[in-house]
C-alpha positions as CSV (number, residue, x, y, z in Angstrom):
1,X,166.3,82.3,116.0
2,X,170.1,81.8,116.4
3,X,171.7,78.9,118.4
4,X,172.2,81.0,121.5
5,X,168.5,81.9,121.6
6,X,167.6,78.2,121.0
7,X,169.9,77.2,123.9
8,X,168.4,79.8,126.2
9,X,164.9,78.8,125.2
10,X,165.7,75.2,125.9
11,X,167.1,76.0,129.4
12,X,164.0,78.1,130.1
13,X,161.6,75.3,129.0
14,X,163.6,72.5,130.6
15,X,165.5,73.9,133.6
16,X,167.5,70.7,134.1
17,X,169.4,71.9,137.3
18,X,166.1,72.2,139.1
19,X,164.4,68.9,138.5
20,X,162.2,67.7,141.3
21,X,163.9,65.4,143.7
22,X,161.4,62.6,143.0
23,X,161.9,62.8,139.2
24,X,164.2,59.8,139.1
25,X,164.9,57.5,136.2
26,X,164.2,53.9,137.0
27,X,166.4,51.7,134.9
28,X,164.7,48.3,134.9
29,X,166.0,45.3,133.0
30,X,163.4,45.9,130.3
31,X,164.3,49.6,130.1
32,X,168.0,48.8,129.8
33,X,167.4,46.5,126.8
34,X,165.2,49.1,125.2
35,X,167.9,51.7,125.6
36,X,170.5,49.2,124.2
37,X,168.3,48.5,121.2
38,X,168.1,52.2,120.5
39,X,171.8,52.3,119.8
40,X,173.0,53.3,123.3
41,X,176.1,51.3,124.5
42,X,176.4,50.0,128.0
43,X,179.3,48.4,129.9
44,X,180.0,47.1,133.4
45,X,183.1,48.6,135.0
46,X,185.3,46.8,137.4
47,X,188.3,48.1,139.4
48,X,187.1,49.2,142.8
49,X,183.5,49.4,141.5
50,X,180.6,47.1,142.2
51,X,180.1,44.6,139.4
52,X,176.6,45.9,139.0
53,X,177.7,49.4,138.2
54,X,176.0,50.3,134.9
55,X,177.3,53.0,132.6
56,X,175.2,53.9,129.5
57,X,176.4,56.2,126.7
58,X,175.7,57.4,123.2
59,X,178.3,56.3,120.7
60,X,180.5,59.2,119.9
61,X,184.0,59.8,118.4
62,X,186.4,61.3,121.0
63,X,189.5,63.4,120.2
64,X,191.6,61.0,122.3
65,X,194.9,62.9,122.0
66,X,195.6,63.7,125.7
67,X,197.2,61.2,128.0
68,X,197.4,63.8,130.7
69,X,195.5,67.0,131.7
70,X,196.8,69.9,133.8
71,X,193.8,72.0,134.8
72,X,194.7,75.5,136.1
73,X,192.0,77.3,138.1
74,X,192.5,81.1,138.4
75,X,190.4,81.6,141.5
76,X,188.9,85.0,142.1
77,X,188.3,85.6,138.4
78,X,190.9,87.4,136.3
79,X,189.9,90.4,134.1
80,X,189.5,89.0,130.6
81,X,189.9,92.3,128.9
82,X,193.2,92.9,130.7
83,X,194.6,89.5,129.9
84,X,193.6,87.0,127.2
85,X,190.9,89.1,125.5
86,X,192.8,92.3,125.7
87,X,190.9,95.6,125.0
88,X,193.1,98.7,125.3
89,X,191.0,101.4,126.8
90,X,192.5,104.9,126.1
91,X,193.4,106.6,129.4
92,X,192.6,103.4,131.4
93,X,194.7,100.5,130.3
94,X,198.4,101.0,131.2
95,X,200.6,101.6,128.2
96,X,203.1,99.2,129.9
97,X,200.9,96.3,128.8
98,X,202.5,96.8,125.4
99,X,199.8,95.3,123.2
100,X,200.9,93.4,120.1
101,X,199.7,90.6,117.9
102,X,202.0,87.6,118.3
103,X,201.5,84.6,116.1
104,X,197.9,85.6,115.5
105,X,196.9,86.4,119.1
106,X,196.5,89.9,120.4
107,X,198.5,89.9,123.7
108,X,199.5,92.2,126.5
109,X,203.2,91.5,125.9
110,X,204.2,93.7,128.8
111,X,202.1,91.8,131.2
112,X,202.9,88.3,129.8
113,X,206.3,88.7,128.1
114,X,207.3,85.0,128.3
115,X,203.8,83.6,127.4
116,X,203.6,85.9,124.5
117,X,206.6,84.2,122.9
118,X,204.7,80.9,123.2
119,X,201.6,82.2,121.4
120,X,202.1,79.7,118.6
121,X,201.6,76.9,121.1
122,X,198.2,77.9,122.7
123,X,194.7,78.7,121.8
124,X,192.3,81.1,123.5
125,X,188.5,80.7,123.7
126,X,187.1,84.2,123.9
127,X,183.4,83.3,123.6
128,X,183.0,81.7,127.0
129,X,180.4,83.0,129.4
130,X,179.9,82.1,133.1
131,X,176.4,81.0,134.4
132,X,176.9,82.6,137.8
133,X,178.8,85.4,139.5
134,X,179.3,84.1,143.0
135,X,182.8,82.9,143.8
136,X,182.1,79.8,145.8
137,X,179.3,78.7,143.4
138,X,181.3,79.4,140.2
139,X,184.6,77.9,141.4
140,X,182.8,74.7,142.2
141,X,180.8,74.8,139.0
142,X,184.1,75.1,137.1
143,X,185.5,72.0,138.8
144,X,182.4,69.7,138.5
145,X,181.0,71.0,135.2
146,X,177.5,71.6,136.5
147,X,175.4,73.7,138.8
148,X,176.5,72.9,142.5
149,X,173.0,74.0,143.6
150,X,171.3,71.3,141.5
151,X,170.0,68.1,143.1
152,X,173.2,66.2,142.6
153,X,175.4,69.2,143.1
154,X,176.6,68.4,146.6
155,X,177.6,64.9,145.6
156,X,179.0,65.6,142.2
157,X,182.7,64.7,141.7
158,X,185.5,66.8,140.5
159,X,186.2,66.3,136.8
160,X,189.6,64.9,137.9
161,X,187.8,62.2,139.9
162,X,185.8,61.2,136.8
163,X,189.1,60.9,134.9
164,X,190.5,58.8,137.7
165,X,187.7,56.4,137.7
166,X,187.7,56.1,134.0
167,X,191.5,55.6,133.8
168,X,191.8,53.2,136.8
169,X,191.9,50.1,134.5
170,X,194.9,51.5,132.6
171,X,197.1,51.7,135.7
172,X,199.9,49.2,136.0
173,X,200.9,47.6,139.3
174,X,204.2,49.6,139.3
175,X,202.4,52.9,139.1
176,X,202.2,54.3,142.7
177,X,201.2,57.9,142.1
178,X,197.6,58.9,142.6
179,X,195.6,59.3,139.3
180,X,194.3,62.7,140.4
181,X,196.8,65.1,142.0
182,X,195.7,68.6,143.3
183,X,198.6,71.1,143.8
184,X,198.1,74.3,145.8
185,X,194.4,73.3,145.9
186,X,193.5,72.8,149.5
187,X,190.0,73.9,148.9
188,X,189.5,71.9,145.7
189,X,186.4,69.8,145.1
190,X,186.6,66.2,146.1
191,X,185.3,62.9,144.7
192,X,181.7,63.5,145.5
193,X,179.7,60.3,145.8
194,X,182.5,58.3,144.1
195,X,184.8,56.0,146.2
196,X,187.4,57.8,148.2
197,X,190.1,56.1,146.1
198,X,189.3,58.6,143.3
199,X,189.7,61.7,145.6
200,X,192.3,64.3,144.7
201,X,195.7,63.8,146.4
202,X,196.2,67.3,147.8
203,X,199.8,68.6,148.1
204,X,201.4,71.9,148.7
205,X,204.8,71.6,146.9
206,X,207.9,72.2,148.8
207,X,211.7,71.8,148.2
208,X,211.5,69.2,151.0
209,X,209.2,67.0,148.9
210,X,206.3,65.0,150.3
211,X,206.0,64.8,154.0
212,X,205.9,61.5,156.0
213,X,207.3,59.4,153.2
214,X,209.9,58.0,155.7
215,X,209.4,56.8,159.2
216,X,211.4,58.0,162.3
217,X,212.5,54.4,163.2
218,X,213.7,53.6,159.7
219,X,212.5,51.4,156.8
220,X,213.1,48.0,158.4
221,X,211.1,48.8,161.6
222,X,208.4,50.4,159.5
223,X,208.0,47.2,157.4
224,X,207.8,45.1,160.5
225,X,205.0,47.3,161.9
226,X,203.2,47.3,158.6
227,X,203.2,43.4,158.5
228,X,202.1,43.2,162.1
229,X,199.2,45.7,161.5
230,X,197.9,43.5,158.6
231,X,198.3,40.3,160.6
232,X,196.2,41.8,163.4
233,X,193.4,43.5,161.5
234,X,193.1,42.3,157.9
235,X,189.7,40.8,158.8
236,X,188.5,44.3,159.2
237,X,190.3,45.7,156.2
238,X,189.7,43.0,153.5
239,X,186.0,42.6,152.6
240,X,185.3,44.6,155.7
241,X,182.1,43.8,157.7
242,X,182.0,47.6,158.3
243,X,181.6,48.3,154.6
244,X,183.0,50.8,152.2
245,X,184.4,53.4,154.7
246,X,186.8,50.8,156.2
247,X,187.8,49.5,152.8
248,X,188.4,53.1,151.7
249,X,190.5,53.6,154.8
250,X,192.6,50.6,154.0
251,X,193.0,51.8,150.4
252,X,194.5,55.1,151.7
253,X,196.9,53.1,153.9
254,X,198.0,50.9,151.0
255,X,198.4,53.9,148.6
256,X,200.5,55.8,151.1
257,X,202.7,52.8,151.8
258,X,203.5,52.4,148.1
259,X,204.8,56.0,148.1
260,X,207.1,55.6,151.1
261,X,210.9,55.0,150.6
262,X,210.4,55.4,146.9
263,X,213.1,57.2,145.0
264,X,210.7,57.9,142.1
265,X,208.4,59.7,144.5
266,X,211.3,61.7,145.9
267,X,212.5,62.7,142.5
268,X,209.1,63.9,141.3
269,X,208.0,65.8,144.4
270,X,211.4,67.3,145.4
271,X,213.0,70.2,143.6
272,X,216.0,72.5,143.9
273,X,215.9,76.2,144.8
274,X,217.4,77.0,141.4
275,X,214.5,75.2,139.6
276,X,212.0,77.0,141.8
277,X,213.5,80.3,140.8
278,X,213.3,79.3,137.2
279,X,209.5,78.8,137.7
280,X,209.1,82.1,139.6
281,X,209.8,81.0,143.1
282,X,206.1,81.1,144.1
283,X,203.6,78.5,145.3
284,X,202.0,78.6,141.8
285,X,205.4,78.2,140.1
286,X,206.4,75.3,142.4
287,X,203.1,73.6,141.5
288,X,203.8,73.9,137.8
289,X,207.3,72.5,138.4
290,X,206.0,69.5,140.3
291,X,203.3,69.0,137.7
292,X,206.0,68.8,135.0
293,X,208.0,66.3,137.1
294,X,205.0,64.1,137.9
295,X,204.1,64.0,134.2
296,X,207.7,63.0,133.3
297,X,207.7,60.3,136.0
298,X,204.8,58.5,134.3
299,X,203.6,56.9,137.5
300,X,199.9,56.9,136.9
301,X,198.9,60.5,137.4
302,X,196.6,61.5,134.6
303,X,194.9,64.7,135.9
304,X,196.6,67.5,137.8
305,X,194.7,70.5,139.2
306,X,196.6,73.7,140.1
307,X,194.9,76.6,141.8
308,X,196.1,80.2,141.9
309,X,194.0,82.7,143.8
310,X,194.1,86.4,144.2
311,X,192.4,87.5,141.0
312,X,189.4,89.2,142.7
313,X,190.6,92.8,142.0
314,X,187.7,95.1,143.0
315,X,190.2,97.8,144.0
316,X,193.4,99.3,142.4
317,X,193.6,96.6,139.8
318,X,196.7,98.2,138.1
319,X,198.7,98.7,141.4
320,X,202.0,96.8,141.4
321,X,200.8,94.3,143.9
322,X,197.7,93.4,141.9
323,X,197.4,92.6,138.2
324,X,201.1,93.3,137.4
325,X,202.2,91.1,140.3
326,X,199.9,88.2,139.5
327,X,200.6,88.6,135.8
328,X,204.3,88.0,136.4
329,X,203.5,85.0,138.7
330,X,201.4,83.4,136.0
331,X,203.8,84.3,133.2
332,X,206.8,82.8,135.0
333,X,205.2,79.6,136.1
334,X,203.1,78.7,133.1
335,X,205.7,79.6,130.5
336,X,208.4,77.5,132.3
337,X,205.9,74.6,132.4
338,X,205.1,74.9,128.7
339,X,208.8,75.3,127.7
340,X,209.8,72.2,129.7
341,X,206.9,70.1,128.3
342,X,207.8,71.2,124.8
343,X,211.5,70.3,125.4
344,X,210.7,66.9,126.7
345,X,208.1,66.1,124.1
346,X,205.4,65.6,126.8
347,X,203.4,68.5,125.4
348,X,202.3,66.2,122.6
349,X,200.0,64.2,124.9
350,X,199.5,66.7,127.8
351,X,196.7,69.2,127.5
352,X,196.8,72.4,129.6
353,X,193.4,74.0,130.4
354,X,193.2,77.3,132.3
355,X,190.1,79.1,133.3
356,X,188.7,81.4,136.0
357,X,185.2,81.2,137.5
358,X,184.0,84.3,135.5
359,X,185.4,87.6,134.1
360,X,185.3,91.2,135.3
361,X,183.6,94.4,134.2
362,X,184.9,96.1,131.2
363,X,185.7,99.6,130.0
364,X,186.4,102.3,132.6
365,X,187.4,101.2,136.1
366,X,185.1,101.5,139.1
367,X,185.2,104.2,141.6
368,X,187.5,102.0,143.6
369,X,189.8,101.7,140.6
370,X,189.0,98.1,140.2
371,X,186.8,95.7,138.1
372,X,183.8,93.9,139.5
373,X,182.2,90.5,138.6
374,X,181.1,90.0,135.1
375,X,180.0,86.8,133.1
376,X,182.2,87.1,130.0
377,X,185.4,85.2,130.4
378,X,188.2,83.3,128.5
379,X,189.6,79.8,128.5
380,X,193.2,78.9,127.6
381,X,194.2,75.6,126.0
382,X,197.6,74.2,125.0
383,X,199.1,70.8,124.1
384,X,197.8,67.4,123.0
385,X,197.4,68.5,119.4
386,X,195.7,71.8,120.1
387,X,196.1,74.2,117.2
388,X,198.2,77.0,118.5
389,X,198.2,80.6,117.5
390,X,194.4,80.7,117.3
391,X,191.4,82.2,119.0
392,X,188.0,80.7,119.2
393,X,185.2,83.3,119.1
394,X,185.4,87.1,119.7
395,X,183.7,89.8,121.7
396,X,182.6,93.3,120.9
397,X,185.1,96.2,121.2
398,X,184.5,96.5,124.9
399,X,184.5,92.8,125.7
400,X,180.9,92.9,126.9
401,X,179.3,90.2,124.8
402,X,180.2,87.5,122.3
403,X,179.7,88.7,118.7
404,X,181.1,85.5,117.1
405,X,181.0,82.2,119.0
406,X,183.6,80.7,116.7
407,X,182.5,77.1,117.1
408,X,180.0,74.7,115.6
409,X,177.4,75.1,118.3
410,X,177.2,78.8,117.5
411,X,176.6,80.0,121.0
412,X,178.6,81.0,124.1
413,X,180.9,78.3,125.6
414,X,179.8,77.1,129.0
415,X,181.8,75.3,131.8
416,X,179.9,72.1,130.8
417,X,181.5,72.4,127.3
418,X,184.9,72.8,128.8
419,X,184.2,69.6,130.8
420,X,183.1,67.8,127.6
421,X,186.3,69.0,125.9
422,X,188.5,67.5,128.6
423,X,186.8,64.2,128.5
424,X,186.9,64.0,124.7
425,X,190.5,64.9,124.6
426,X,191.3,62.1,127.0
427,X,189.3,59.5,125.1
428,X,186.4,59.5,127.6
429,X,182.8,59.4,126.3
430,X,181.3,62.6,127.6
431,X,177.8,61.3,127.1
432,X,178.3,58.6,129.7
433,X,175.7,58.2,132.5
434,X,176.6,56.3,135.6
435,X,173.7,54.5,137.4
436,X,175.4,54.1,140.8
437,X,174.6,57.5,142.4
438,X,173.0,57.4,145.8
439,X,169.8,59.1,144.7
440,X,169.3,56.6,141.8
441,X,168.9,59.4,139.3
442,X,171.8,58.6,137.0
443,X,174.9,60.7,137.1
444,X,175.7,62.3,133.8
445,X,179.3,63.0,133.1
446,X,178.1,66.1,131.3
447,X,174.6,67.3,132.2
448,X,171.8,66.6,129.7
449,X,174.2,64.8,127.4
450,X,171.2,62.7,126.2
451,X,169.8,66.0,124.8
452,X,173.1,67.0,123.2
453,X,173.0,70.3,125.0
454,X,176.7,70.6,125.6
455,X,179.7,69.2,123.8
456,X,183.5,69.4,123.0
457,X,185.1,72.4,121.3
458,X,186.5,70.4,118.4
459,X,187.7,73.7,116.7
460,X,190.6,73.8,119.2
461,X,192.1,71.0,117.0
462,X,191.1,72.8,113.8
463,X,188.1,70.7,113.1
464,X,184.3,70.8,113.7
465,X,184.1,67.1,114.6
466,X,186.8,64.4,115.2
467,X,187.9,62.3,112.4
């Protein structure tokens, strides 16, 4: 029995996403010390968290090479066999895709001419497989690293919110940017049950910069009104008798005030038309541009999510306004981002992760000249010490199934593994379990981490385990 069969058998025997609502762990004082005695570490976290918040984890060695993560979600699901797991189908795939092996990676150089020149700087996981083929379900699954239909699914936080809560203690008083920034991601997943302070700060980039960072009556009058507001209602804002919602509301006010009349904010979120053109002059390109500027500013943002939709190509996939158009959009924006991060040196501690929610059917096109939903997909990684010019895993000649997983667990890569990889890269223990969820079940950063069911893809750094 191979590792994939063992994994499938385990899921069938222990369907962890479907545990009964009443199957809750009860962490008594005695149980806690039993766990600690078994070699599990525990710590109490502060910084906007109750002093009694308990986090347990298994001791692991993390990669810890990424200070920042830029997570790009290709919503709608791009065709893997037309992009980063290219399969040239005679009489089907356009010859304009100009396939070529560049720095060890087989690429459609005609579709991604700029990214192809950067192949030495990124790695492709080709053995990834999606657990579901429904857009809303899979998009959420990708962002929270677990089944949204599970018991804790509707209160599970975005991966970025977990990063924000873990990195809160590292922020300095002078850092005014949100830890979690979501660009072009109005529909992105929020903080779940976690405090609102760790929600994504959602922005649609514009040459005009952030809205409402100045007041109509000027800075002096604004400061006077700010002081008066606190004089009148601080008893309702500080240690509020109305509880967390009021405190969260005050946190939003304070965070917003810190970003007003701030030249660093203006510089990071404003850009010229010329720079926008260099990034493709598109919402996606502008998001990549702002992401680069925010990373350069070093004002506390550690996780940036960028969303680009339009990849649901059931019809006429090779029409100019479909794959060729989105291919250029992606090529322009992502290549400019990578080139700028390489030039500034920020690529050394910034990891770029790019995934869709699933892949698309392979081989001949459908009757509508498109490709439908399919589980096989890819994941793209760059930066933070990622070994470039490499591929992890491979599929058969049609891209239907994984024939070589290419990593130590010897099975298909899952969204949960991508999640664990992000945490490990940022020095976060992916086995952590928070005991502050409203259902008192214990929130696992990565599901079933106590059973070692999922884990980081260490091979991206050219190793099977961190050293």
